C-alpha positions as CSV (number, residue, x, y, z in Angstrom):
1,M,0.0,0.0,0.0
2,N,1.4,3.4,-1.0
3,S,1.9,5.6,2.1
4,F,1.4,8.7,0.0
5,T,-2.3,9.1,0.3
6,H,-4.1,12.1,-1.2
7,P,-7.5,12.6,0.4
8,Q,-9.8,15.0,-1.4
9,P,-11.9,17.5,0.6
10,Q,-15.6,17.2,-0.5
11,T,-15.9,20.9,-0.9
12,A,-12.6,21.7,-2.7
13,T,-12.9,24.6,-5.1
14,P,-10.8,24.6,-8.2
15,L,-8.1,27.3,-8.3
16,C,-8.2,27.4,-12.1
17,D,-10.4,26.6,-15.0
18,A,-9.3,24.1,-17.7
19,Q,-7.3,26.8,-19.5
20,G,-5.3,27.7,-16.3
21,R,-7.2,31.0,-15.7
22,L,-7.9,32.0,-12.1
23,N,-11.3,30.9,-10.9
24,P,-13.1,34.0,-9.6
25,Q,-15.0,31.8,-7.1
26,A,-11.7,30.8,-5.4
27,I,-10.6,34.4,-4.7
28,G,-10.7,35.3,-1.0
29,W,-9.7,33.8,2.3
30,S,-10.9,31.0,4.6
31,P,-10.0,29.6,8.0
32,R,-9.8,26.1,6.4
33,P,-8.0,24.8,3.2
34,L,-10.8,24.4,0.7
35,V,-9.0,25.0,-2.7
36,D,-7.6,22.5,-5.2
37,C,-4.5,24.2,-6.6
38,A,-4.0,22.2,-9.8
39,I,-2.7,24.7,-12.5
40,P,-3.2,23.5,-16.1
41,G,-0.8,25.1,-18.6
42,H,1.6,28.0,-17.8
43,F,4.6,25.6,-18.0
44,G,7.7,27.4,-16.8
45,R,5.7,30.0,-14.9
46,R,4.0,27.8,-12.3
47,K,5.4,28.0,-8.7
48,R,4.8,25.3,-6.1
49,W,6.3,25.9,-2.6
50,N,6.2,24.1,0.7
51,H,8.2,25.3,3.7
52,W,8.3,24.0,7.2
53,C,9.8,25.7,10.2
54,I,10.1,24.0,13.6
55,T,10.9,26.1,16.7
56,T,12.0,24.9,20.1
57,P,13.6,26.7,23.0
58,H,17.0,25.2,22.1
59,W,17.0,24.8,18.3
60,M,15.2,25.7,15.1
61,L,14.9,23.9,11.8
62,S,13.8,25.3,8.4
63,L,13.0,23.0,5.5
64,T,12.1,24.2,2.0
65,Q,10.9,22.3,-1.1
66,A,10.1,24.1,-4.4
67,N,9.0,23.1,-7.9
68,L,9.4,25.7,-10.6
69,D,8.7,23.4,-13.5
70,Y,12.2,23.8,-15.0
71,L,13.9,23.3,-11.6
72,S,13.3,21.9,-8.2
73,Y,14.9,23.0,-5.0
74,G,15.3,21.3,-1.6
75,A,17.0,22.9,1.4
76,A,17.6,22.3,5.1
77,Y,18.8,24.8,7.7
78,F,19.5,23.9,11.3
79,L,20.3,26.4,14.1
80,D,21.5,25.5,17.6
81,L,20.2,28.4,19.7
82,E,22.5,27.7,22.6
83,S,25.8,27.5,20.8
84,G,24.9,29.6,17.8
85,Q,26.0,26.8,15.4
86,A,24.2,27.1,12.1
87,L,24.4,24.6,9.3
88,A,22.8,24.6,5.8
89,H,22.5,22.3,2.9
90,S,20.6,22.7,-0.4
91,Q,20.2,20.8,-3.7
92,L,18.9,21.7,-7.2
93,S,17.4,19.3,-9.8
94,L,16.7,20.2,-13.4
95,L,13.2,19.7,-14.6
96,A,12.0,19.1,-11.0
97,R,13.2,15.5,-11.0
98,G,12.5,13.8,-7.7
99,C,10.2,16.5,-6.5
100,R,6.6,15.7,-5.7
101,L,4.4,18.5,-4.5
102,P,0.6,18.1,-4.2
103,D,-2.3,20.4,-5.3
104,Q,-3.8,20.6,-1.8
105,A,-2.3,21.7,1.5
106,R,-3.0,18.5,3.5
107,Q,-1.4,16.1,1.2
108,S,1.9,14.2,1.3
109,H,5.0,15.5,-0.5
110,E,8.7,14.5,-1.0
111,F,12.0,15.6,-2.4
112,N,14.4,12.8,-3.4
113,H,18.1,13.5,-4.2
114,P,21.1,11.3,-3.5
115,R,22.3,13.8,-0.9
116,L,19.0,15.1,0.4
117,Q,15.7,13.2,1.1
118,L,12.7,14.9,2.6
119,R,9.4,13.2,3.1
120,C,6.2,14.6,4.7
121,V,3.6,11.8,5.0
122,E,0.0,12.7,5.9
123,H,-1.9,10.7,8.4
124,P,-5.3,11.5,10.0
125,G,-4.7,14.5,12.3
126,R,-0.9,14.5,12.0
127,V,2.1,14.6,9.7
128,R,5.2,12.4,9.8
129,L,8.2,14.5,8.7
130,T,11.5,12.9,8.0
131,L,14.7,14.1,6.4
132,D,18.1,12.5,5.7
133,A,21.0,14.6,4.5
134,A,24.3,12.8,3.9
135,T,26.3,15.8,5.1
136,I,25.5,19.2,6.5
137,G,28.5,21.1,7.7
138,G,30.4,17.8,7.5
139,Q,28.0,15.8,9.6
140,P,25.0,13.6,8.7
141,L,21.6,15.0,9.6
142,Q,18.5,12.9,10.3
143,V,15.1,14.4,11.2
144,A,12.1,12.4,12.5
145,L,9.2,14.5,13.7
146,D,5.5,13.9,14.3
147,I,3.5,17.1,13.8
148,Q,0.0,17.3,15.1
149,R,-2.9,19.1,13.3
150,P,-5.5,19.7,16.1
151,A,-9.0,19.7,14.6
152,H,-9.9,23.0,16.2
153,L,-6.9,24.9,14.9
154,D,-7.7,27.4,12.1
155,S,-5.3,28.4,9.4
156,V,-4.9,31.3,6.9
157,N,-6.0,30.2,3.4
158,L,-5.9,32.9,0.8
159,V,-6.3,33.2,-3.0
160,A,-5.3,36.5,-4.5
161,P,-4.8,37.8,-8.1
162,L,-1.4,39.2,-8.9
163,G,-1.4,41.6,-11.8
164,Q,-3.2,40.9,-15.1
165,H,-2.5,37.2,-15.4
166,G,-0.8,36.1,-12.2
167,F,-2.3,34.7,-9.0
168,H,-1.3,33.2,-5.7
169,A,-2.8,30.6,-3.4
170,T,-1.5,29.9,0.1
171,C,-2.2,28.0,3.3
172,R,-0.4,29.1,6.5
173,Q,-0.6,26.8,9.4
174,L,1.0,27.9,12.7
175,G,1.3,26.6,16.2
176,L,1.3,22.9,15.3
177,P,2.6,20.8,18.3
178,A,5.7,18.9,17.3
179,T,7.4,15.8,18.9
180,G,10.4,13.8,18.0
181,G,13.9,15.2,17.3
182,V,17.0,15.8,15.2
183,Q,20.1,13.7,15.0
184,L,23.1,15.8,13.9
185,G,26.3,13.7,13.9
186,S,26.6,12.2,17.3
187,R,24.3,14.7,19.0
188,H,20.5,14.3,19.5
189,Y,18.2,17.3,19.8
190,A,14.7,16.5,21.2
191,C,11.5,18.5,21.0
192,P,10.6,19.7,24.5
193,A,7.0,18.8,25.2
194,G,4.6,21.7,25.1
195,Q,7.3,24.1,23.8
196,S,7.9,22.9,20.3
197,F,5.9,24.1,17.3
198,A,5.8,23.6,13.6
199,A,4.6,26.0,10.9
200,M,3.7,25.1,7.4
201,D,3.8,27.5,4.4
202,F,2.0,26.1,1.3
203,G,2.1,28.3,-1.8
204,R,0.9,27.7,-5.4
205,G,0.4,30.0,-8.3
206,V,1.6,31.9,-11.4
207,W,3.9,34.5,-9.9
208,P,5.5,37.6,-11.5
209,L,8.9,37.2,-13.0
210,H,10.2,39.8,-10.5
211,S,8.9,39.1,-7.0
212,H,9.6,40.4,-3.5
213,W,8.0,39.9,-0.1
214,T,8.6,40.0,3.6
215,R,7.0,37.6,6.0
216,A,7.2,37.1,9.8
217,A,5.7,34.4,12.0
218,F,5.8,33.2,15.6
219,A,4.1,30.7,17.9
220,T,4.1,30.2,21.7
221,A,2.4,28.3,24.4
222,G,-1.3,28.8,24.9
223,G,-2.2,28.8,21.2
224,I,-0.8,32.3,20.7
225,A,0.6,32.9,17.2
226,G,1.0,35.4,14.4
227,N,1.5,35.5,10.7
228,F,2.4,38.8,8.9
229,G,3.3,39.7,5.4
230,S,4.0,42.6,3.1
231,G,5.0,43.3,-0.5
232,W,3.2,40.2,-1.9
233,T,-0.6,40.8,-2.0
234,D,-0.5,44.5,-1.1
235,Y,-2.4,45.6,-4.3
236,S,-4.9,42.8,-4.3
237,G,-7.1,44.2,-1.5
238,L,-6.5,40.9,0.4
239,S,-4.3,40.1,3.4
240,E,-2.6,37.0,4.9
241,N,-2.1,38.8,8.2
242,A,-3.6,36.9,11.2
243,L,-3.4,36.3,14.9
244,W,-4.3,33.1,16.8
245,F,-5.7,33.1,20.3
246,G,-6.1,29.6,21.7
247,G,-6.1,28.2,18.2
248,E,-8.9,30.6,17.1
249,L,-7.9,32.8,14.1
250,L,-8.4,36.5,14.0
251,H,-8.0,37.7,10.4
252,L,-6.4,41.2,10.1
253,D,-7.7,43.4,7.3
254,C,-5.2,46.2,7.9
255,A,-1.6,46.3,6.7
256,V,1.2,45.3,9.1
257,H,4.2,47.6,8.9
258,I,7.4,45.6,9.1
259,E,10.5,47.8,9.4
260,Q,14.2,47.2,10.4
261,S,16.8,49.8,11.4
262,P,19.2,50.2,8.4
263,H,22.9,49.3,8.2
264,N,22.8,46.4,10.7
265,P,21.8,42.9,9.6
266,L,21.0,41.8,13.2
267,A,19.2,45.0,14.2
268,P,15.7,44.6,15.7
269,W,12.6,44.8,13.6
270,R,9.4,46.6,14.5
271,L,5.9,45.3,13.5
272,S,2.8,47.4,14.0
273,T,-0.7,48.2,12.7
274,L,-2.5,51.5,12.6
275,D,-5.4,50.0,14.6
276,E,-3.0,49.0,17.4
277,R,-3.9,45.3,17.1
278,L,-0.2,44.5,17.5
279,E,3.0,46.3,18.6
280,L,5.9,43.9,18.4
281,T,9.7,43.9,18.4
282,F,11.5,41.1,16.7
283,T,15.1,40.6,17.9
284,P,17.2,38.4,15.6
285,R,19.7,35.9,17.0
286,Q,20.9,34.5,13.7
287,R,20.6,35.4,10.0
288,H,20.6,32.8,7.2
289,H,21.2,33.8,3.6
290,A,20.4,31.6,0.6
291,C,20.5,32.5,-3.1
292,P,20.0,29.5,-5.4
293,R,20.7,30.4,-9.1
294,L,20.2,29.0,-12.6
295,G,21.6,31.4,-15.1
296,P,19.7,34.7,-14.8
297,L,17.1,33.2,-12.5
298,Y,17.5,33.4,-8.7
299,A,15.7,33.6,-5.4
300,D,17.7,35.7,-2.9
301,T,16.3,35.0,0.6
302,Q,17.4,36.3,4.0
303,Q,15.8,34.6,7.0
304,W,16.3,35.8,10.6
305,F,15.6,33.6,13.6
306,G,14.9,35.1,17.1
307,H,12.3,36.3,19.6
308,F,9.2,38.4,19.5
309,N,8.2,40.7,22.3
310,G,5.3,43.1,22.7
311,V,1.5,43.3,22.9
312,L,-1.4,42.0,20.9
313,R,-5.1,42.9,21.1
314,G,-7.4,39.9,21.4
315,P,-10.8,39.4,19.7
316,R,-12.5,41.6,22.4
317,G,-9.7,44.1,22.6
318,E,-8.1,42.5,25.6
319,R,-4.3,43.0,26.0
320,V,-2.3,39.9,25.3
321,P,1.5,40.1,26.1
322,V,4.0,38.3,23.9
323,D,7.2,37.5,25.9
324,A,10.2,36.0,24.1
325,A,8.1,34.0,21.6
326,L,10.3,32.1,19.1
327,G,9.8,32.9,15.5
328,W,11.4,34.1,12.3
329,L,11.3,36.8,9.6
330,G,12.2,36.4,6.0
331,A,12.7,38.7,3.0
332,T,13.0,37.4,-0.6
333,H,13.8,39.1,-3.9
334,A,13.4,36.8,-6.8
335,R,13.7,36.7,-10.6
336,W,12.3,33.3,-11.6
C-alpha cells in the first residue's frame, strides 16, 4: 500500500479553469484549506512551494521544497540556539526531477536527491516529517518529527490575483505541536514537550517574474501565534495577516508595517498596525542567507531567527502580552 495518500476534501474549489485561468470563485480567504490548486498550462511560470519551520527553546529547523517546472529545490537549515552553530544544505534538480508537491495543503510531499531526502507523509490528524542529509556542515543529519494538526486549529487560506495574469494561493498553518527530534552527527536534539511548534507555508500560483516579499511568524504556548506579510498581496485588497488566540484565528484586514533599522543585519525589527492590534519587536539571534541560481534566475532570501516581544489585542480588545516568543522573519527578492 502506497503511504502517499491524497484525500480530497468534499468541498474543494478549483483554483483554475481548464485553461489555467484563475477561478473567480476561489478568490478570498478562509480559515480552512478548501481549494484544489491544480494549475493547467503555464509551464515554466508555475510555482509550487512548501516550507516547514520547527521552533523549540533550544534549536530551530527550516525545510524548503520548491518546484518551478524547470527546476526543483530542496534545502535544510539547522540552528543551535544555545551554541549559535548554524548549518545549511541545499540541492537543485533540473526539470524538477525527484520533487513531488501536491495540489492541496493537507497532502503528502517529498524531495528525493542522493544527498537530500525529505518526506512529509500525511496521516489523520498528523504529519510524519523525515529528512536525511548525507552531510550538512560535514555531519550527517536525520530528522524524525510527528506534527499534530489539532481539529480546532484554524489556518490562513488565501487566494489573491497578482497583476493581469498572475495569482497566488497559500495556506499558512502555525502553532502545530511537534514531537520527535533531530540527530546531527553524534548529538541528538529533542523537541521539549509543550514548547515545540511547527509552521507550514504552502504556496501555489503563477507568480510575477520579479517578486519580492517580507514575512514574519511566531508561535508560543497557549495557542498564541501570528503570521504577517508585506509586499506580496499589497495591491490585491486581500491580506494574509492573522493572529491566533487559543487556536482561534483573528484575520487582520489592515496592513502590518514591518521595518528594520538600516545598516545592521541583526538590528531589531518593528511590527505594528494602525489600529494597534499589534505592537511587536523582533530581535534576531541569527541570519541565514540563501540564493539558489540558474543562469539569470535566482531567489535571494534572507531569514532571521529570534524572539518576538510586545503586545497583541485579542478578539474583544483585551491586552495579550508576547514574551520571548520564538519565530522568524524572511525577506525574498526573486527573478524566476
